C-alpha atoms as one frame of an Amber mdcrd trajectory, in Angstrom:
protein
   0.000   0.000   0.000   1.403   3.377  -1.010   2.198   5.696   1.885   0.113
   8.877   1.929   2.099  12.036   2.630   1.054  15.692   2.613   3.374  18.661
   2.183   2.920  22.115   3.705   4.899  25.344   3.448   4.783  27.412   6.630
   5.947  31.020   6.898   7.239  32.009  10.321   8.833  34.866  12.249  11.144
  34.510  15.208  13.388  36.423  17.565  16.572  34.371  17.658  18.296  35.963
  20.656  17.789  33.030  23.051  18.314  30.272  20.464  21.450  28.462  19.288
  20.483  28.901  15.642  18.076  26.997  13.424  19.440  23.454  13.314  18.474
  20.949  15.982  21.430  20.209  18.294  21.672  17.947  21.348  21.327  19.884
  24.575  20.714  23.200  22.776  17.570  25.292  22.347  17.071  25.819  18.590
  14.306  27.088  16.317  13.983  23.752  14.492  13.899  21.879  17.789  11.159
  24.122  19.195   9.069  23.829  16.008   9.371  20.025  15.999   8.517  19.766
  19.685   5.430  21.954  19.276   4.247  20.137  16.138   4.463  16.794  17.908
   2.351  18.236  20.717  -0.405  19.648  18.480  -0.321  16.608  16.142   0.058
  13.746  18.659   0.932  10.362  17.237   1.520  11.717  13.728   4.700  10.931
  11.790   6.167  14.226  10.594   9.381  15.927   9.526  10.516  19.558   9.374
  12.876  20.981   6.738  13.936  24.629   6.838  14.611  26.895   3.864  18.087
  27.484   5.313  20.057  27.496   8.527  20.447  30.626  10.598  23.232  31.155
  13.130  22.822  31.568  16.869  20.905  34.737  17.848  19.873  35.480  14.237
  16.208  36.490  13.833  13.684  36.394  10.988  10.758  38.492   9.833  10.108
  36.121   6.937  11.429  32.565   7.287   9.904  29.306   6.093   9.951  25.579
   6.622   8.325  22.603   4.950   6.225  20.185   6.969   6.098  16.589   5.720
   3.058  14.956   7.286   2.262  11.259   6.821  -1.316  10.059   6.821  -4.420
  12.187   6.448  -4.317  15.874   5.517  -4.930  18.634   8.043  -8.684  19.009
   8.396  -8.637  22.793   8.832  -5.425  24.689   8.118  -6.605  27.911   9.812
  -7.501  26.092  13.027  -4.201  24.225  12.928  -2.283  27.519  12.530  -4.140
  29.017  15.503  -3.414  25.982  17.709   0.219  25.897  16.551   0.667  29.549
  17.536  -1.087  29.029  20.841   1.532  26.436  21.801   4.631  28.062  20.326
   6.713  30.257  22.649   6.101  34.032  22.331   9.301  34.601  20.338   8.156
  32.358  17.445   5.055  33.032  15.323   3.595  31.123  12.370   1.979  33.523
   9.908   0.896  31.353   6.972   0.387  27.750   5.903  -0.226  26.521   2.364
  -0.295  22.983   1.002   2.285  22.269  -1.717   2.866  19.232  -3.903   5.594
  16.616  -3.577   7.678  18.281  -6.312   8.148  21.445  -4.251  11.747  21.717
  -2.972  12.223  24.272  -0.224  16.011  24.247  -0.642  16.412  24.263  -4.425
  13.257  26.313  -4.961  14.665  29.382  -3.209  14.702  32.319  -5.636  15.917
  35.120  -3.376  16.865  35.738   0.247  17.170  39.208   1.701  19.088  39.636
   4.936  19.412  42.849   6.919  22.155  43.548   9.435  21.185  46.326  11.853
  23.988  48.233  13.537  24.934  51.458  15.261  28.294  52.921  16.182  29.763
  55.394  18.632  28.349  55.313  22.152  27.097  52.173  23.863  23.430  51.395
  23.252  20.618  50.927  25.720  20.779  47.283  26.928  17.332  46.552  25.458
  18.836  47.019  21.955  20.983  43.903  22.305  18.609  41.419  20.571  18.135
  43.692  17.555  21.091  45.972  16.837  24.830  45.257  16.823  26.680  47.985
  18.691  30.058  48.926  17.187  31.878  51.052  19.748  34.031  53.879  18.399
  33.917  55.825  15.150  33.380  54.429  11.663  33.847  56.014   8.251  30.305
  55.260   7.126  30.736  56.839   3.691  33.574  54.533   2.636  31.578  51.593
   4.007  28.629  52.603   1.782  30.916  52.761  -1.275  32.398  49.336  -0.509
  29.008  47.706   0.193  27.882  48.377  -3.383  30.985  46.586  -4.675  29.620
  43.304  -3.323  26.983  43.415  -6.088  27.684  40.969  -8.916  29.393  37.586
  -9.086  32.549  37.330  -6.971  34.806  34.767  -5.342  33.576  34.833  -1.729
  35.978  32.141  -0.504  37.413  34.573   2.073  33.921  35.270   3.387  33.031
  31.955   4.965  34.129  29.763   7.842  35.314  26.158   7.551  35.391  26.190
   3.757  34.591  22.712   2.429  36.213  21.332  -0.720  33.089  21.304  -2.887
  31.572  24.567  -1.645  30.340  26.874  -4.394  32.414  29.987  -3.609  31.402
  32.086  -6.626  28.166  33.739  -5.560  26.034  36.395  -7.206  24.829  39.232
  -4.985  21.813  40.958  -6.544  21.584  43.932  -4.199  23.744  45.360  -1.424
  23.784  48.712   0.329  23.990  50.487   3.667  21.103  52.812   4.473  19.342
  54.278   7.527  17.455  51.737   9.593  13.761  52.190   8.823  12.921  48.538
   9.411  12.690  48.367  13.202  11.979  51.234  15.578  11.816  51.538  19.362
  12.035  54.416  21.809  15.194  52.898  23.339  17.002  52.604  19.990  19.882
  55.047  19.383  19.065  58.217  17.459  20.917  56.881  14.414  21.078  53.238
  13.399  21.807  51.652  10.045  20.863  48.670   7.907  23.264  46.631   5.774
  20.909  45.039   3.232  22.019  42.065   1.111  20.000  40.069  -1.416  21.058
  36.864  -3.195  19.793  33.407  -4.046  21.931  31.886  -1.305  24.779  32.446
   1.112  27.576  30.429   2.661  28.077  29.959   6.389  28.873  33.291   8.108
  29.059  35.004   4.689  26.913  38.039   5.533  28.420  38.460   8.999  31.913
  38.370   7.465  30.893  40.799   4.711  29.721  43.157   7.428  32.903  42.444
   9.396  35.065  43.490   6.439  33.056  46.717   6.111  33.565  47.453   9.816
  37.321  46.880   9.438  37.280  49.239   6.466  35.328  51.821   8.436  37.813
  51.580  11.297  40.780  52.049   8.944  42.042  48.502   9.480  41.549  47.775
   5.758  42.128  50.076   2.807  39.621  50.215  -0.033  42.178  48.526  -2.303
  42.717  45.714   0.223  38.944  45.312   0.468  38.569  45.122  -3.321  41.290
  42.470  -3.478  39.243  40.200  -1.180  36.634  39.909  -3.953  39.001  39.449
  -6.879  40.963  36.447  -5.620  44.097  38.608  -5.413  44.153  38.804  -1.620
  46.010  36.363   0.595  44.685  38.117   3.680  42.524  36.008   5.987  39.312
  37.712   7.047  38.610  36.639  10.605  36.235  39.300  11.933  32.699  37.919
  12.250  30.196  40.439  13.603  27.704  39.253  16.263  24.709  37.262  15.053
  22.189  39.330  17.030  22.180  42.163  14.461  21.215  39.875  11.589  17.706
  39.028  10.437  16.169  37.277   7.464  13.848  39.913   6.033  12.390  38.374
   2.867  12.265  34.969   1.244  11.000  34.231  -2.280  10.486  30.885  -4.008
  10.324  30.014  -7.670
């Protein structure tokens, strides 16, 4: 007898500050682990599996993330009621916002068309402590104008082999960045935020591990005067032998938009 399986795409939001990233890990609190635990509670006795659209690092948040739910047996009787019950049992820092049924040919990994990440940061004086889950605080001065110039140079296809950690032999290091810029932060607002905060916005089909945090790290080093613009440009051309080892904190990073083919 052929096994019956149903496939659902769920859109979610989460504040990642108290989680050790997306992927389930023994002894660690993760987004995937919390989703799986809650699903097993609201769908008792059902055989199910969760597959995320990508893995986020520890403390990284999302305004628009997604995962696929593989559910064996009968279909959900009422998707709206299921979504309400799912949210009722999820912790307050995770919210499911949409569920749609997809067919077995849908591939949440290969079907990703575009991912937009935003890194929120401020510099200068130390921030209010309540900013910590949302905005990275770079103490000291930065040359923001040269950082803006350099950010736009990420656009296009480049060798990003210096912008990842633990580079594996078969990793695709040539990546195409569709959009990249630094602009004022108009995404999140709070009365305890600093007067001026900024958003490093990056859009591409996919990213390597730590890639965006290391891109931002290189811009911070440039803004501090620890890298020249020429040295920065060399990191994208394959001409640089310099190892980039500055990874900015994960708490400033959030997945802002996710599109599928």
